[in-house]
N, CA, C and O of each residue as an XYZ file, in Angstrom:
308
protein
N      29.893    -12.552     37.979
C      28.560    -11.871     37.148
C      27.442    -12.957     37.062
O      27.477    -13.991     36.395
N      26.145    -12.374     38.116
C      24.986    -13.864     38.020
C      24.582    -13.898     36.296
O      24.395    -13.077     35.397
N      24.581    -15.183     36.449
C      23.797    -15.549     35.019
C      22.075    -14.917     34.762
O      21.350    -14.593     35.703
N      21.675    -14.847     33.338
C      20.303    -14.232     33.607
C      19.849    -15.447     34.033
O      20.606    -16.402     34.202
N      18.440    -15.493     34.256
C      17.652    -16.599     34.298
C      16.273    -16.411     33.271
O      15.339    -15.627     33.437
N      16.451    -17.282     32.291
C      15.733    -16.747     31.555
C      14.248    -18.001     31.589
O      14.354    -19.227     31.548
N      13.274    -17.386     31.654
C      11.704    -18.441     31.322
C      11.293    -18.649     29.477
O      11.219    -17.739     28.652
N      11.133    -19.773     29.298
C      11.064    -19.806     27.791
C       9.168    -20.375     28.394
O       8.807    -21.210     29.222
N       8.341    -19.367     27.424
C       6.721    -19.489     27.753
C       6.923    -19.864     26.639
O       7.550    -19.208     25.807
N       6.216    -21.441     26.363
C       6.091    -22.462     25.193
C       4.005    -22.367     25.110
O       3.167    -22.202     25.997
N       3.918    -22.520     23.982
C       2.262    -23.067     23.312
C       2.428    -24.305     24.204
O       3.445    -24.932     24.497
N       0.829    -24.524     24.641
C       0.267    -25.398     25.041
C      -0.141    -26.497     24.241
O      -0.314    -27.633     24.681
N      -0.303    -26.125     22.984
C      -1.563    -27.016     21.657
C      -0.964    -26.519     20.710
O      -0.160    -25.590     20.635
N      -1.675    -27.616     19.524
C      -0.845    -27.113     18.305
C      -2.038    -25.679     17.633
O      -3.230    -25.942     17.476
N      -1.624    -24.606     17.390
C      -2.605    -23.638     17.443
C      -1.730    -22.364     16.258
O      -0.579    -22.400     15.824
N      -2.537    -21.612     16.084
C      -2.079    -20.182     14.860
C      -2.156    -19.040     15.998
O      -2.942    -18.838     16.924
N      -0.986    -18.370     15.524
C      -0.513    -17.245     16.221
C      -0.739    -15.768     15.460
O      -0.193    -15.196     14.516
N      -2.258    -15.341     16.732
C      -2.853    -14.726     16.328
C      -2.059    -12.987     15.900
O      -1.805    -12.413     14.842
N      -1.861    -12.589     17.614
C      -1.187    -11.309     17.562
C       0.152    -11.707     18.393
O       0.200    -12.934     18.478
N       1.278    -11.070     19.047
C       2.221    -10.436     19.465
C       2.149     -9.938     20.197
O       2.690     -8.908     19.793
N       1.817     -9.709     21.365
C       1.599     -8.302     22.344
C       2.671     -7.663     23.038
O       2.593     -6.716     23.820
N       3.500     -8.180     22.729
C       5.126     -7.510     23.349
C       6.255     -7.511     22.008
O       6.382     -8.257     21.037
N       6.915     -6.410     22.431
C       8.619     -6.228     22.184
C       9.560     -7.017     22.616
O       9.424     -7.415     23.773
N      10.515     -7.379     22.006
C      11.970     -7.111     23.608
C      12.086     -6.468     23.726
O      12.009     -5.680     22.783
N      12.458     -5.950     25.207
C      12.931     -4.966     25.799
C      11.712     -4.526     26.780
O      11.910     -3.715     27.685
N      10.575     -5.048     26.571
C       8.936     -4.785     27.161
C       9.434     -5.324     28.965
O      10.117     -6.305     29.256
N       9.031     -4.657     29.588
C       9.053     -5.434     30.796
C       7.286     -5.761     30.627
O       6.470     -5.299     29.829
N       7.103     -6.982     32.006
C       5.893     -7.884     32.005
C       5.618     -7.961     33.125
O       6.711     -7.955     33.692
N       4.784     -8.041     33.929
C       4.271     -8.482     35.003
C       3.136    -10.231     35.203
O       2.286    -10.843     34.557
N       3.525    -10.294     35.891
C       2.416    -12.592     36.152
C       0.869    -11.717     35.913
O       0.264    -10.809     36.483
N       0.705    -12.447     34.923
C      -1.084    -12.341     34.359
C      -0.874    -11.193     32.776
O      -1.843    -11.070     32.026
N       0.415    -10.481     32.471
C       0.384     -9.899     31.059
C      -0.038    -10.884     29.733
O       0.340    -12.015     30.037
N      -0.506    -10.901     28.735
C      -0.953    -11.232     27.592
C       0.390    -11.154     26.819
O       0.814    -10.115     26.313
N       1.111    -12.531     26.771
C       2.203    -11.741     25.751
C       2.225    -12.432     24.119
O       3.044    -12.056     23.281
N       1.242    -13.433     23.864
C       1.330    -13.832     22.741
C      -0.695    -14.310     22.676
O      -1.281    -14.402     23.754
N      -1.331    -14.505     21.601
C      -3.096    -14.788     21.794
C      -2.868    -15.674     20.328
O      -2.574    -15.218     19.224
N      -3.123    -17.163     20.743
C      -3.093    -17.500     19.887
C      -4.679    -18.251     19.343
O      -5.631    -17.927     20.053
N      -4.984    -19.150     18.226
C      -6.231    -19.799     17.758
C      -6.272    -20.808     17.926
O      -5.092    -21.153     17.989
N      -7.263    -22.170     18.149
C      -7.067    -23.024     18.177
C      -8.665    -23.423     17.914
O      -9.452    -22.781     18.610
N      -9.149    -24.232     17.159
C     -10.517    -24.731     17.019
C     -11.477    -23.297     17.031
O     -12.657    -23.383     17.373
N     -10.976    -22.188     16.696
C     -12.105    -21.512     16.697
C     -12.094    -20.621     18.072
O     -12.757    -19.601     18.258
N     -11.668    -20.913     18.506
C     -11.101    -20.118     20.048
C     -10.032    -18.767     20.307
O      -8.978    -18.541     19.714
N     -10.272    -18.470     20.708
C      -8.416    -17.498     21.267
C      -7.909    -18.099     22.695
O      -8.630    -18.269     23.678
N      -6.716    -18.343     22.617
C      -6.040    -18.476     23.669
C      -5.120    -17.645     23.919
O      -4.200    -17.568     23.104
N      -5.105    -16.701     25.235
C      -4.286    -15.829     25.698
C      -2.916    -16.861     26.413
O      -3.039    -17.830     27.162
N      -1.359    -16.102     25.748
C      -0.420    -16.816     26.855
C      -0.164    -15.742     27.342
O      -0.104    -14.642     26.792
N       0.093    -16.195     29.032
C       0.143    -15.339     29.742
C       1.605    -14.951     30.484
O       1.725    -16.005     31.109
N       2.216    -14.553     30.672
C       3.404    -14.214     32.021
C       3.295    -15.068     33.017
O       2.078    -15.137     33.190
N       4.016    -16.045     34.091
C       3.630    -16.208     35.244
C       4.693    -15.565     36.504
O       4.688    -15.790     37.715
N       5.562    -14.704     35.690
C       6.428    -13.761     36.726
C       7.108    -12.772     36.291
O       7.844    -12.679     35.308
N       6.834    -12.081     37.037
C       7.630    -10.492     36.389
C       9.174    -10.629     35.539
O       9.888    -11.576     35.871
N       9.580     -9.858     34.655
C      10.829     -9.378     33.855
C      10.664     -8.841     32.798
O       9.559     -8.339     32.594
N      11.743     -8.757     31.722
C      11.862     -8.471     30.918
C      11.486     -9.209     29.441
O      12.166    -10.200     29.175
N      10.656     -8.882     28.651
C      11.013     -9.980     27.264
C      12.363    -10.011     26.733
O      12.818     -8.880     26.904
N      13.111    -10.654     26.246
C      14.635    -10.880     26.223
C      14.273    -11.339     24.379
O      15.008    -10.844     23.524
N      13.159    -12.252     23.965
C      13.257    -12.525     22.632
C      11.733    -13.190     21.876
O      11.083    -13.923     22.621
N      11.374    -13.042     20.972
C      10.420    -13.159     20.568
C      10.742    -14.605     19.585
O      11.668    -14.659     18.776
N       9.849    -15.639     19.832
C      10.193    -16.804     18.896
C       9.504    -17.379     17.505
O       9.752    -18.235     16.656
N       7.986    -15.899     17.926
C       7.304    -16.135     16.634
C       6.565    -15.003     15.763
O       7.067    -13.883     15.859
N       5.587    -15.119     15.035
C       4.534    -14.043     14.375
C       3.329    -13.839     13.974
O       2.918    -14.933     13.587
N       2.738    -13.261     13.881
C       1.599    -13.531     13.630
C       1.411    -14.170     12.369
O       2.002    -13.715     11.389
N       0.488    -15.402     12.238
C       0.760    -15.949     10.981
C       0.960    -17.462     11.605
O       0.250    -18.385     11.206
N       1.851    -17.631     12.488
C       2.883    -18.636     12.605
C       1.583    -20.107     12.946
O       0.529    -19.882     13.542
N       1.764    -20.768     12.704
C       1.593    -22.458     13.407
C       2.695    -22.892     14.593
O       3.925    -22.939     14.582
N       2.030    -23.087     15.275
C       3.212    -23.240     16.380
C       2.506    -25.259     16.744
O       1.462    -25.642     16.216
N       3.159    -25.974     17.466
C       2.576    -27.210     18.068
C       3.190    -27.107     19.178
O       4.072    -26.295     19.456
N       2.681    -28.033     19.928
C       2.981    -27.911     21.517
C       3.960    -28.486     22.007
O       4.255    -29.677     21.907
N       4.904    -27.044     22.969
C       6.186    -27.404     23.892
C       7.056    -26.426     22.918
O       8.241    -26.264     23.210
N       6.443    -25.676     21.612
C       7.240    -24.554     20.872
C       7.730    -23.440     21.872
O       7.159    -23.160     22.926
N       8.642    -22.967     21.482
C       8.873    -21.503     22.560
C       7.870    -20.577     21.532
O       7.606    -20.689     20.334
N       7.367    -19.440     22.764
C       6.722    -18.267     22.056
C       7.867    -17.392     22.086
O       8.393    -16.885     21.095
N       8.389    -17.176     23.867
C       8.763    -15.981     24.047
C       9.781    -16.107     25.004
O       9.793    -17.247     25.468
N      10.666    -15.348     25.491
C      12.103    -16.051     26.293
C      11.234    -14.335     27.213
O      10.601    -13.438     26.656
N      11.617    -14.500     28.854
C      11.302    -13.812     29.658
C      12.834    -13.559     30.666
O      13.297    -14.473     31.349
N      13.430    -12.255     30.595
C      14.674    -12.521     31.119
C      13.786    -12.528     33.175
O      12.585    -12.277     33.266
N      14.366    -12.740     34.080
C      13.771    -13.192     35.487
C      14.333    -11.560     36.139
O      15.410    -10.998     35.941
N      13.101    -11.094     36.991
C      13.680     -9.276     37.499
C      12.397     -8.487     37.550
O      12.418     -7.292     37.845
């Protein structure tokens, strides 16, 4: 049995979570926005880099995230 290849999508800066655009089980492709962050009055979309399926959401709107915090887990495929 092959192990799942899980990619963690992380915050690149301290920011507020504005919206979460996906749910567990959703298919995603490269370039899809999974989370919209806000920092210094600028909206920053967080994009998926490879196709897969959303496994877990680790944040909610209104959360404050730090650089390196996991936002979403995506299973390859």
